C-alpha positions as CSV (number, residue, x, y, z in Angstrom):
1,M,0.0,0.0,0.0
2,S,1.4,3.3,-1.0
3,S,1.8,6.3,1.3
4,F,-0.9,8.1,-0.5
5,D,-3.3,5.1,0.0
6,K,-2.4,5.0,3.7
7,F,-3.1,8.7,4.0
8,T,-6.4,8.4,2.1
9,K,-7.5,5.5,4.4
10,K,-6.5,7.4,7.5
11,L,-8.4,10.4,6.3
12,G,-11.5,8.3,5.5
13,D,-11.3,6.8,9.0
14,F,-11.0,10.2,10.6
15,V,-14.0,11.5,8.6
16,D,-16.1,8.4,9.7
17,K,-15.1,8.9,13.3
18,A,-15.9,12.6,13.1
19,A,-19.3,11.8,11.6
20,D,-20.0,9.2,14.3
21,G,-19.0,11.7,17.0
22,A,-21.3,14.3,15.6
23,K,-24.2,11.9,15.6
24,D,-23.4,10.9,19.2
25,L,-23.2,14.5,20.2
26,A,-26.5,15.4,18.6
27,G,-28.2,12.4,20.3
28,N,-26.8,13.4,23.7
29,A,-27.9,17.0,23.2
30,K,-31.4,15.8,22.2
31,N,-31.6,13.7,25.4
32,K,-30.4,16.6,27.5
33,L,-32.9,18.9,26.0
34,T,-35.7,16.4,26.6
35,I,-34.6,16.1,30.2
36,E,-34.8,19.9,30.6
37,K,-38.2,20.0,28.9
38,R,-39.6,17.3,31.2
39,E,-38.2,19.0,34.3
40,L,-39.9,22.3,33.2
41,E,-43.2,20.4,32.7
42,Q,-42.8,19.1,36.3
43,G,-42.3,22.6,37.6
44,K,-45.4,23.8,35.8
45,L,-47.4,20.9,37.3
46,F,-46.3,21.8,40.8
47,K,-47.3,25.4,40.2
48,E,-50.7,24.5,38.6
49,Y,-51.6,21.8,41.1
50,G,-50.2,23.8,44.0
51,K,-52.6,26.7,43.2
52,A,-55.5,24.3,42.7
53,I,-54.8,22.5,46.0
54,Y,-54.5,25.8,47.8
55,E,-57.8,27.1,46.5
56,A,-59.6,23.8,47.2
57,A,-58.2,23.6,50.7
58,K,-59.0,27.3,51.4
59,Q,-62.6,26.5,50.5
60,G,-62.7,23.5,52.7
61,N,-62.8,21.0,49.8
62,D,-61.1,17.6,49.7
63,T,-57.7,17.9,48.0
64,S,-56.8,14.2,47.9
65,S,-57.9,13.6,44.3
66,L,-55.8,16.6,43.2
67,I,-52.8,15.4,45.2
68,N,-53.1,11.9,43.7
69,E,-53.3,13.3,40.2
70,L,-50.2,15.4,40.8
71,I,-48.3,12.4,42.3
72,T,-49.2,10.3,39.3
73,K,-48.1,12.9,36.7
74,V,-44.9,13.8,38.6
75,D,-43.9,10.1,39.1
76,K,-44.3,9.5,35.4
77,I,-42.1,12.5,34.5
78,E,-39.5,11.4,37.1
79,A,-39.4,7.9,35.6
80,E,-38.8,9.3,32.1
81,V,-36.1,11.7,33.4
82,V,-34.3,8.8,35.3
83,E,-34.5,6.7,32.1
84,L,-33.1,9.4,29.9
85,K,-30.3,10.3,32.4
86,T,-29.3,6.6,32.7
87,E,-29.3,6.2,28.9
88,L,-27.1,9.4,28.6
89,E,-24.7,8.1,31.3
90,D,-24.4,4.7,29.6
91,K,-23.7,6.4,26.2
92,E,-21.0,8.6,27.8
93,K,-19.4,5.6,29.6
94,A,-19.4,3.6,26.4
95,E,-17.7,6.5,24.5
96,V,-15.0,6.8,27.2
97,V,-14.3,3.1,27.0
98,E,-14.2,3.1,23.2
99,T,-11.9,6.1,23.1
100,A,-9.6,4.5,25.7
101,Q,-9.5,1.3,23.6
102,E,-8.6,3.3,20.4
103,V,-5.8,5.1,22.2
104,K,-4.5,1.8,23.6
105,D,-4.6,0.2,20.1
106,E,-2.7,3.2,18.6
107,I,0.0,3.0,21.3
108,V,0.4,-0.8,20.7
109,Q,0.7,-0.1,16.9
110,A,3.2,2.6,17.4
111,V,5.3,0.4,19.7
112,E,5.1,-2.5,17.3
113,K,6.4,-0.2,14.4
114,E,9.3,0.8,16.6
115,E,10.3,-2.8,17.2
């Protein structure tokens, strides 16, 4: 294989890795944005239901159904956020392991060339 062919192959590999990295970054950003949106929704629920619970309690009405609705909705959001955060952490861990393996492989190749 000529030097130019080696260069072309390395350049192609680099472009492929860069494209994969960009896709991973976009996916991670999407997950982070979704987490933020869900947490904002949760805050809105607390405000909305808090006001309704206050008004109902002030008038002497039973608030247990409102509280149960709030709990159900907040628990659903919490579960989604936990799932997204876990997925994000798993992706980040996998990326670190992959990068470490690539660095190790490059070091081994460099050492083998020197011998």
